[in-house]
C-alpha positions as a printed NumPy array, in Angstrom:
array([[ 21.546,   4.904,   2.776],
       [ 23.648,   5.709,  -0.272],
       [ 22.94 ,   5.808,  -4.019],
       [ 23.607,   2.064,  -4.331],
       [ 21.026,   1.267,  -1.636],
       [ 18.546,   3.508,  -3.465],
       [ 19.23 ,   1.722,  -6.75 ],
       [ 18.742,  -1.666,  -5.067],
       [ 15.422,  -0.467,  -3.627],
       [ 14.316,   0.802,  -7.045],
       [ 15.146,  -2.552,  -8.614],
       [ 13.335,  -4.526,  -5.899],
       [ 10.259,  -2.271,  -6.076],
       [  9.997,  -3.002,  -9.8  ],
       [ 10.63 ,  -6.726,  -9.333],
       [ 11.038,  -8.147,  -5.835],
       [ 11.912, -11.497,  -7.42 ],
       [ 14.87 , -10.128,  -9.371],
       [ 17.74 , -12.604,  -9.06 ],
       [ 20.51 , -11.427,  -6.748],
       [ 23.055, -11.716,  -9.565],
       [ 20.924,  -9.457, -11.778],
       [ 20.662,  -6.832,  -9.017],
       [ 24.405,  -7.109,  -8.367],
       [ 25.17 ,  -6.604, -12.067],
       [ 23.02 ,  -3.47 , -12.189],
       [ 24.727,  -1.859,  -9.181],
       [ 28.239,  -3.13 , -10.038],
       [ 28.731,  -5.09 ,  -6.81 ],
       [ 29.129,  -8.76 ,  -5.96 ],
       [ 26.08 , -10.848,  -5.086],
       [ 27.236, -11.264,  -1.44 ],
       [ 27.659,  -7.474,  -1.111],
       [ 24.16 ,  -6.882,  -2.477],
       [ 22.757,  -9.588,  -0.205],
       [ 24.362,  -7.895,   2.813],
       [ 22.945,  -4.522,   1.784],
       [ 19.444,  -5.975,   1.361],
       [ 19.694,  -7.665,   4.774],
       [ 20.764,  -4.339,   6.32 ],
       [ 17.861,  -2.49 ,   4.637],
       [ 15.446,  -5.153,   5.911],
       [ 16.857,  -5.018,   9.456],
       [ 16.551,  -1.205,   9.451],
       [ 12.899,  -1.528,   8.427],
       [ 13.446,   0.38 ,   5.176],
       [ 12.413,  -2.725,   3.252],
       [  9.333,  -3.746,   5.192],
       [  8.378,  -6.812,   3.151],
       [  7.697,  -8.285,  -0.248],
       [  4.39 ,  -9.03 ,  -1.912],
       [  2.924,  -9.992,  -5.262],
       [  0.931,  -7.377,  -7.159],
       [ -2.422,  -8.879,  -8.104],
       [ -4.674,  -7.709, -10.953],
       [ -7.842,  -7.498,  -8.828],
       [-10.466,  -7.975, -11.594],
       [ -8.885, -11.294, -12.599],
       [ -9.515, -12.676,  -9.102],
       [-13.09 , -11.39 ,  -8.947],
       [-12.739,  -7.891,  -7.497],
       [-14.329,  -5.71 , -10.166],
       [-15.31 ,  -2.775,  -7.936],
       [-12.638,  -0.514,  -6.458],
       [-13.761,   2.385,  -4.301],
       [-12.512,   5.045,  -1.931],
       [-14.681,   5.699,   1.092],
       [-14.337,   8.852,   3.165],
       [-15.507,   8.398,   6.742],
       [-16.283,  11.248,   9.136],
       [-15.788,   9.731,  12.553],
       [-15.573,  11.07 ,  16.092],
       [-11.939,  10.58 ,  17.27 ],
       [-13.186,   8.805,  20.421],
       [-14.437,   5.968,  18.173],
       [-10.923,   5.112,  16.904],
       [-10.228,   2.437,  19.581],
       [-13.235,   0.414,  18.388],
       [-12.911,   1.37 ,  14.7  ],
       [ -9.28 ,   0.288,  14.169],
       [ -9.815,  -3.383,  15.159],
       [-13.014,  -3.462,  13.073],
       [-11.39 ,  -2.087,   9.917],
       [ -8.262,  -4.252,  10.308],
       [-10.353,  -7.419,  10.186],
       [-12.15 ,  -6.432,   6.947],
       [-10.438,  -8.391,   4.147],
       [-11.777,  -6.139,   1.369],
       [-10.036,  -3.104,   2.881],
       [ -6.837,  -2.597,   0.898],
       [ -5.736,   0.475,   2.859],
       [ -7.096,   2.756,   5.559],
       [ -5.583,   6.17 ,   6.262],
       [ -6.309,   8.723,   8.977],
       [ -6.451,  12.025,   7.055],
       [ -7.056,  15.753,   7.423],
       [ -9.995,  17.613,   5.946],
       [-13.743,  17.154,   6.061],
       [-13.392,  13.418,   6.716],
       [-11.142,  11.651,   9.2  ],
       [-10.554,   8.364,   7.353],
       [ -9.866,   7.468,   3.723],
       [-10.476,   3.788,   3.017],
       [ -9.604,   1.951,  -0.198],
       [-11.698,  -1.179,  -0.789],
       [-12.164,  -3.918,  -3.385],
       [-15.434,  -5.812,  -3.902],
       [-16.872,  -8.207,  -6.452],
       [-20.128,  -6.254,  -6.79 ],
       [-21.617,  -2.878,  -5.962],
       [-24.144,  -4.709,  -3.768],
       [-21.317,  -5.997,  -1.555],
       [-19.853,  -2.485,  -1.447],
       [-23.26 ,  -1.13 ,  -0.414],
       [-23.526,  -3.673,   2.42 ],
       [-20.039,  -2.755,   3.643],
       [-20.878,   0.958,   3.595],
       [-24.056,   0.264,   5.579],
       [-21.952,  -1.445,   8.284],
       [-19.316,   1.29 ,   8.146],
       [-21.915,   3.984,   8.81 ],
       [-22.175,   2.815,  12.418],
       [-18.954,   4.815,  12.863],
       [-20.064,   7.979,  11.081],
       [-20.989,   9.722,   7.84 ],
       [-19.517,   8.345,   4.622],
       [-18.842,   9.626,   1.117],
       [-17.934,   7.039,  -1.523],
       [-16.193,   7.302,  -4.869],
       [-16.194,   4.295,  -7.211],
       [-13.122,   4.052,  -9.436],
       [-13.705,   3.87 , -13.21 ],
       [-10.034,   3.429, -14.131],
       [ -6.555,   3.749, -12.658],
       [ -4.19 ,   5.516, -15.069],
       [ -1.301,   5.312, -12.557],
       [ -1.029,   2.084, -10.585],
       [  0.894,   1.871,  -7.328],
       [  4.474,   2.357,  -8.416],
       [  6.537,   2.24 ,  -5.272],
       [  8.166,   4.87 ,  -3.126],
       [ 10.542,   7.281,  -4.885],
       [ 13.966,   6.966,  -3.271],
       [ 16.027,   9.497,  -5.228],
       [ 18.734,  11.531,  -3.478],
       [ 16.235,  14.394,  -3.07 ],
       [ 14.251,  12.355,  -0.55 ],
       [ 17.061,  12.014,   1.969],
       [ 15.69 ,  12.622,   5.515],
       [ 17.205,  15.554,   7.383]])
């Protein structure tokens, strides 16, 4: 991956629908060359997919929360399929610290969140934080030269 690939990734992270000609103009290559680079980045798994960013409150999800779950590691084989089928789960991470899972969720109401937490507690102790505001939205993965893998 060179500096041109990184620039292409930056452009696509800001706007995945950027026209190929616009991307090509910004990196000073032809559209076919940029298309080939994007295809190579996709094939290598560096670009894993494309998705629209949705403003959750405008589609009814007014409650965003992070749930910490303290779970016995032996429960993971039954927990993972359960959590993967929960549509309100935006992300679930296995983490270090006092809790073993960090789960980001979106719900229409705090009552729905409460019901979800009640079900989740079958797997262990929870600690929930409801988000008041998000001063920094998801902004993509930094791909500057300093992040080159060794």
